[in-house]
C-alpha positions as CSV (number, residue, x, y, z in Angstrom):
1,X,104.2,88.2,106.3
2,X,103.5,84.5,105.9
3,X,99.9,83.4,105.6
4,X,98.3,80.1,104.9
5,X,96.2,80.0,101.8
6,X,93.7,77.5,100.4
7,X,95.0,76.2,97.0
8,X,93.2,73.5,95.0
9,X,92.0,71.9,98.2
10,X,95.4,71.7,99.8
11,X,97.2,74.2,102.1
12,X,100.2,76.0,100.8
13,X,102.1,79.0,102.0
14,X,102.3,82.2,99.9
15,X,104.3,85.2,100.9
16,X,102.2,88.4,100.8
17,X,103.7,91.8,101.4
18,X,102.7,93.6,104.6
19,X,100.7,96.1,102.6
20,X,100.7,99.8,101.8
21,X,101.1,102.8,104.1
22,X,98.2,103.5,106.5
23,X,96.9,106.5,104.6
24,X,96.3,104.5,101.5
25,X,93.8,102.0,103.0
26,X,90.2,102.7,102.1
27,X,88.9,101.8,105.6
28,X,90.9,104.6,107.3
29,X,91.1,107.4,104.7
30,X,89.2,110.7,104.9
31,X,87.7,112.7,102.0
32,X,90.6,115.1,102.3
33,X,93.1,112.2,101.8
34,X,91.4,111.2,98.5
35,X,91.0,114.6,96.8
36,X,93.3,117.0,95.2
37,X,92.7,120.3,97.0
38,X,93.4,123.7,95.5
39,X,95.5,126.0,97.8
40,X,96.2,128.9,95.5
41,X,93.3,131.0,96.8
42,X,95.2,131.8,99.9
43,X,97.2,134.4,97.9
44,X,94.1,136.4,97.4
45,X,93.3,136.9,101.1
46,X,94.9,140.4,101.1
47,X,92.3,141.6,98.6
48,X,89.5,141.0,101.1
49,X,88.1,143.7,103.3
50,X,88.8,142.1,106.7
51,X,88.6,145.0,109.1
52,X,87.5,144.7,112.7
53,X,83.8,144.5,111.8
54,X,84.1,142.3,108.7
55,X,82.3,139.3,110.4
56,X,79.3,141.6,111.0
57,X,79.2,143.2,107.5
58,X,79.7,139.9,105.6
59,X,76.4,138.0,105.4
60,X,75.0,134.7,104.4
61,X,71.6,134.0,102.9
62,X,69.8,130.8,103.8
63,X,66.5,129.3,102.5
64,X,64.1,127.5,104.8
65,X,61.1,127.0,102.5
66,X,59.5,128.0,99.2
67,X,59.3,131.6,100.3
68,X,61.0,131.7,103.7
69,X,64.6,132.9,103.8
70,X,66.8,134.5,106.4
71,X,70.1,136.4,106.5
72,X,72.8,135.8,109.1
73,X,76.1,137.6,109.5
74,X,79.2,135.5,109.3
75,X,79.6,136.1,113.1
76,X,76.3,134.4,113.7
77,X,76.7,131.4,111.4
78,X,76.5,128.9,114.3
79,X,72.9,130.1,115.0
80,X,71.7,128.8,111.7
81,X,69.5,125.6,111.9
82,X,71.4,124.1,109.1
83,X,69.7,120.8,108.7
84,X,66.4,122.6,108.0
85,X,67.7,124.6,105.1
86,X,67.0,124.1,101.4
87,X,69.2,124.9,98.4
88,X,69.5,128.7,98.1
89,X,69.6,128.4,94.4
90,X,67.4,126.2,92.2
91,X,68.8,123.6,89.9
92,X,67.8,123.9,86.3
93,X,67.5,121.5,83.4
94,X,67.5,122.7,79.8
95,X,68.2,121.1,76.5
96,X,70.7,123.8,75.5
97,X,72.8,124.0,78.7
98,X,76.5,123.0,78.7
99,X,76.7,121.6,82.2
100,X,75.2,118.2,83.3
101,X,72.9,118.5,86.3
102,X,71.2,115.6,88.0
103,X,70.4,113.8,91.2
104,X,72.7,111.4,93.2
105,X,71.4,109.0,95.8
106,X,73.4,108.9,99.0
107,X,73.2,106.0,101.4
108,X,74.3,108.2,104.3
109,X,71.2,110.4,104.0
110,X,68.9,108.0,102.2
111,X,67.8,110.5,99.6
112,X,68.8,112.2,96.4
113,X,71.0,115.3,96.2
114,X,71.4,117.7,93.4
115,X,74.6,118.3,91.4
116,X,75.4,120.5,88.5
117,X,78.3,118.7,86.8
118,X,80.0,115.3,86.6
119,X,82.7,116.5,89.0
120,X,80.0,117.4,91.6
121,X,78.4,114.0,91.1
122,X,81.8,112.4,91.8
123,X,82.2,114.5,95.0
124,X,78.8,113.3,96.3
125,X,79.7,109.6,95.8
126,X,83.2,109.9,97.4
127,X,81.7,111.9,100.3
128,X,79.1,109.3,100.8
129,X,81.9,106.7,101.2
130,X,84.6,108.6,103.1
131,X,83.2,111.7,104.8
132,X,81.2,110.0,107.7
133,X,78.2,112.0,106.6
134,X,75.2,113.0,108.7
135,X,73.8,115.4,106.1
136,X,74.7,116.9,102.7
137,X,73.4,120.2,101.6
138,X,73.6,121.4,97.9
139,X,74.0,125.1,97.2
140,X,73.6,125.7,101.0
141,X,73.9,129.5,101.3
142,X,74.9,132.7,99.5
143,X,77.8,134.5,100.9
144,X,78.0,138.2,100.4
145,X,81.4,139.7,101.1
146,X,83.5,142.8,100.4
147,X,86.8,143.1,98.5
148,X,88.4,146.3,97.5
149,X,85.3,148.2,98.6
150,X,83.1,146.2,96.2
151,X,80.3,143.8,97.1
152,X,80.7,140.2,95.8
153,X,78.4,137.2,96.1
154,X,79.3,133.5,96.0
155,X,77.3,130.3,96.6
156,X,79.4,127.3,97.7
157,X,78.6,124.0,96.1
158,X,78.1,121.9,99.2
159,X,78.0,121.9,103.0
160,X,78.7,118.5,104.4
161,X,77.7,117.8,108.0
162,X,80.1,115.1,109.2
163,X,81.1,113.4,112.5
164,X,84.1,115.8,112.7
165,X,82.1,119.0,112.0
166,X,80.8,121.0,109.0
167,X,82.8,121.0,105.8
168,X,82.1,123.5,103.1
169,X,83.2,122.4,99.6
170,X,83.5,124.0,96.2
171,X,84.2,121.8,93.2
172,X,86.2,123.2,90.3
173,X,88.5,121.4,87.9
174,X,92.0,122.8,88.2
175,X,92.2,124.2,84.6
176,X,89.0,126.2,85.1
177,X,89.9,128.3,88.2
178,X,90.2,132.0,87.4
179,X,91.3,134.9,89.6
180,X,87.8,135.9,90.4
181,X,87.1,132.3,91.6
182,X,90.2,132.4,93.9
183,X,88.9,135.6,95.4
184,X,85.5,133.9,96.2
185,X,87.3,130.8,97.5
186,X,89.4,133.0,99.8
187,X,86.4,134.7,101.2
188,X,84.5,131.5,101.7
189,X,87.6,130.1,103.6
190,X,87.6,133.1,105.9
191,X,83.8,132.8,106.6
192,X,84.1,129.1,107.3
193,X,87.1,129.7,109.5
194,X,85.2,132.3,111.5
195,X,82.4,129.7,112.1
196,X,84.8,126.9,113.1
197,X,84.1,125.0,109.9
198,X,86.5,123.4,107.4
199,X,86.7,124.4,103.8
200,X,88.2,122.9,100.7
201,X,88.2,123.3,96.9
202,X,88.2,119.9,95.2
203,X,89.9,119.9,91.8
204,X,90.0,116.2,91.2
205,X,90.8,112.8,92.8
206,X,94.0,110.9,93.4
207,X,94.8,108.1,91.0
208,X,92.5,105.1,91.2
209,X,90.2,106.7,93.9
210,X,87.2,107.4,91.7
211,X,87.2,104.1,89.9
212,X,87.7,102.1,93.1
213,X,84.9,103.9,95.1
214,X,82.6,103.6,92.1
215,X,83.3,99.8,92.2
216,X,82.5,99.6,95.9
217,X,79.2,101.5,95.4
218,X,77.8,98.7,93.3
219,X,77.0,96.9,96.5
220,X,76.5,99.9,98.9
221,X,72.9,99.0,99.8
222,X,72.2,96.3,102.4
223,X,72.7,92.7,101.5
224,X,71.2,89.6,103.0
225,X,74.1,87.9,104.8
226,X,73.7,84.5,103.0
227,X,75.7,81.6,104.7
228,X,77.3,84.2,107.0
229,X,79.4,85.3,104.1
230,X,80.4,88.4,106.1
231,X,81.8,86.3,108.8
232,X,83.7,84.1,106.3
233,X,85.3,87.2,104.7
234,X,86.2,88.8,108.1
235,X,87.8,85.5,109.2
236,X,89.8,85.2,106.0
237,X,90.9,88.9,106.1
238,X,92.0,88.6,109.7
239,X,95.0,86.5,108.5
240,X,96.6,89.7,107.1
241,X,96.4,91.6,103.9
242,X,95.4,89.2,101.2
243,X,94.7,89.7,97.5
244,X,91.0,89.9,96.6
245,X,91.3,86.7,94.7
246,X,92.8,84.8,97.6
247,X,90.3,86.3,100.0
248,X,87.2,85.2,98.2
249,X,88.7,81.8,97.4
250,X,88.7,81.0,101.2
251,X,85.0,81.5,101.3
252,X,82.4,78.7,100.6
253,X,81.1,80.3,97.5
254,X,83.7,82.7,96.0
255,X,81.3,84.2,93.4
256,X,78.9,85.3,96.2
257,X,81.8,86.4,98.4
258,X,82.9,88.9,95.7
259,X,79.6,90.8,96.0
260,X,79.7,90.7,99.8
261,X,83.3,91.8,99.8
262,X,82.3,95.0,97.9
263,X,79.6,95.7,100.5
264,X,82.0,95.3,103.4
265,X,84.5,97.5,101.6
266,X,81.9,100.2,101.1
267,X,81.0,99.9,104.8
268,X,84.7,100.2,105.7
269,X,84.7,96.9,107.6
270,X,87.2,95.7,105.1
271,X,89.9,98.0,103.6
272,X,91.5,98.0,100.2
273,X,94.9,99.4,99.0
274,X,93.9,102.5,97.1
275,X,97.4,103.0,95.6
276,X,96.7,100.4,93.0
277,X,93.7,99.8,90.6
278,X,91.0,97.7,92.2
279,X,90.9,94.1,91.0
280,X,91.8,90.5,91.8
281,X,95.3,91.5,92.9
282,X,94.2,94.3,95.2
283,X,95.3,93.9,98.8
284,X,92.4,93.6,101.3
285,X,92.6,93.8,105.0
286,X,90.2,93.6,108.0
287,X,89.6,97.1,109.3
288,X,91.6,97.4,112.6
289,X,88.8,99.4,114.3
290,X,85.3,99.2,113.1
291,X,84.5,102.9,112.2
292,X,80.8,102.4,111.5
293,X,78.3,99.6,111.2
294,X,76.9,98.3,108.0
295,X,74.6,100.8,106.4
296,X,70.9,100.0,106.4
């Protein structure tokens, strides 16, 4: 693709490659495209007690207030007023604990959400960027299921309410998944499937994803559109995939354009090639279809 570039005040022609495959652009990717998802739990489904009445016997426990809680069978999960629920298990902070809990602010929900590890914190940030969130619920419910005649409990890490439906997520580094975990994951998958929800176990992120999304998040809050910098960036990006360096150089104040480029990348009005580290050489394009407006 030939594009005309501004170079030291004079026009020149620089050949820029057409760009990466569609599924590597940040403006069109989904959470599932960015994460490494564990699949091994499917081998444990045969250990679950899945008779004709399993969806009635398996239950979920939800919390609606300090003292108010309710139990729903898996068959009745769609009757739960999910947005009103609270974490079914409290987060704790102690000086002698080994995990690292905290609170992560999400632009999509405009509030903080709890996490219990750095891996969960990463999940919240990437979900805020890529999952088209309406709501994010930490420790959403306790699932009680049966396997080999024994009762087992499991609390998933998150329930994300997205534009494409609910998504239940557990976060576990690949090297820390044990057989008892796989059994719980298999049961959660069956419960989610019965409710028409999606389910995934996130073990990590594809190369460059975390660092790039973290860079975008530096300007995730609204910016005053000084000198119509957004319009300048969109006009430059409409010429085709350009390197970040060339993109901002076509704007009236390149240093200011860099900050606004990050904001438009976070809002997915611009897209970056996620197959390479984010930097001056990153290919940037104008999103073909605006998936959502700027966050406010």
